[in-house]
C-alpha positions in Angstrom: -17.9 -90.8 35.1 -18.2 -88.8 31.9 -14.6 -89.3 31.0 -14.9 -93.1 31.2 -18.0 -93.1 29.0 -16.2 -90.8 26.4 -13.1 -93.1 26.5 -15.2 -96.2 25.9 -17.1 -94.6 23.0 -13.9 -93.3 21.4 -12.3 -96.7 21.9 -15.3 -98.5 20.4 -15.2 -96.2 17.4 -11.5 -96.7 16.9 -12.1 -100.5 17.0 -14.7 -100.3 14.3 -12.5 -98.1 12.1 -9.6 -100.5 12.5 -11.8 -103.6 11.8 -13.1 -101.9 8.6 -9.6 -100.9 7.5 -8.5 -104.5 8.2 -11.2 -105.9 6.0 -10.4 -103.4 3.2 -6.8 -104.3 3.5 -7.6 -108.0 3.4 -9.8 -107.5 0.3 -7.0 -105.6 -1.4 -4.4 -108.2 -0.6 -6.7 -110.9 -1.9 -7.1 -109.0 -5.2 -3.4 -108.6 -5.5 -2.9 -112.3 -4.8 -5.4 -113.2 -7.5 -3.6 -110.9 -10.0 -0.3 -112.5 -9.2 -1.6 -116.0 -9.5 -3.2 -115.1 -12.9 0.1 -113.7 -14.1 2.0 -116.8 -12.9 -0.4 -119.1 -14.8 -0.1 -116.9 -17.9 3.7 -117.0 -17.8 3.7 -120.7 -17.2 1.4 -121.3 -20.2 3.6 -119.1 -22.4 6.7 -121.0 -21.3 5.1 -124.3 -22.0 4.0 -123.1 -25.4 7.5 -121.9 -26.3 9.0 -125.1 -25.0 6.6 -127.2 -27.1 7.2 -125.0 -30.2 11.0 -125.3 -29.8 10.7 -129.1 -29.5 8.7 -129.5 -32.8 11.8 -129.3 -35.2 13.7 -131.8 -33.0 10.7 -134.2 -32.9 10.4 -134.0 -36.7 14.2 -134.7 -37.1 13.9 -137.7 -34.8 10.9 -139.1 -36.7 12.8 -138.7 -40.1 15.8 -140.7 -38.8 13.6 -143.5 -37.5 
């Protein structure tokens, strides 16, 4: 009977460790996801700004012709 009890205790401990590791991994993945999203927004904003700045001379030329 002692072997079964020991097995159950060890299995329960292993389950707890895996659950905690899973939570830590999920938290880490969420942090990485947030960093990636922030970088994507930053790059998108920079691209929009560059596109807007490059359109400025064209817009001025169009206005002068009109």
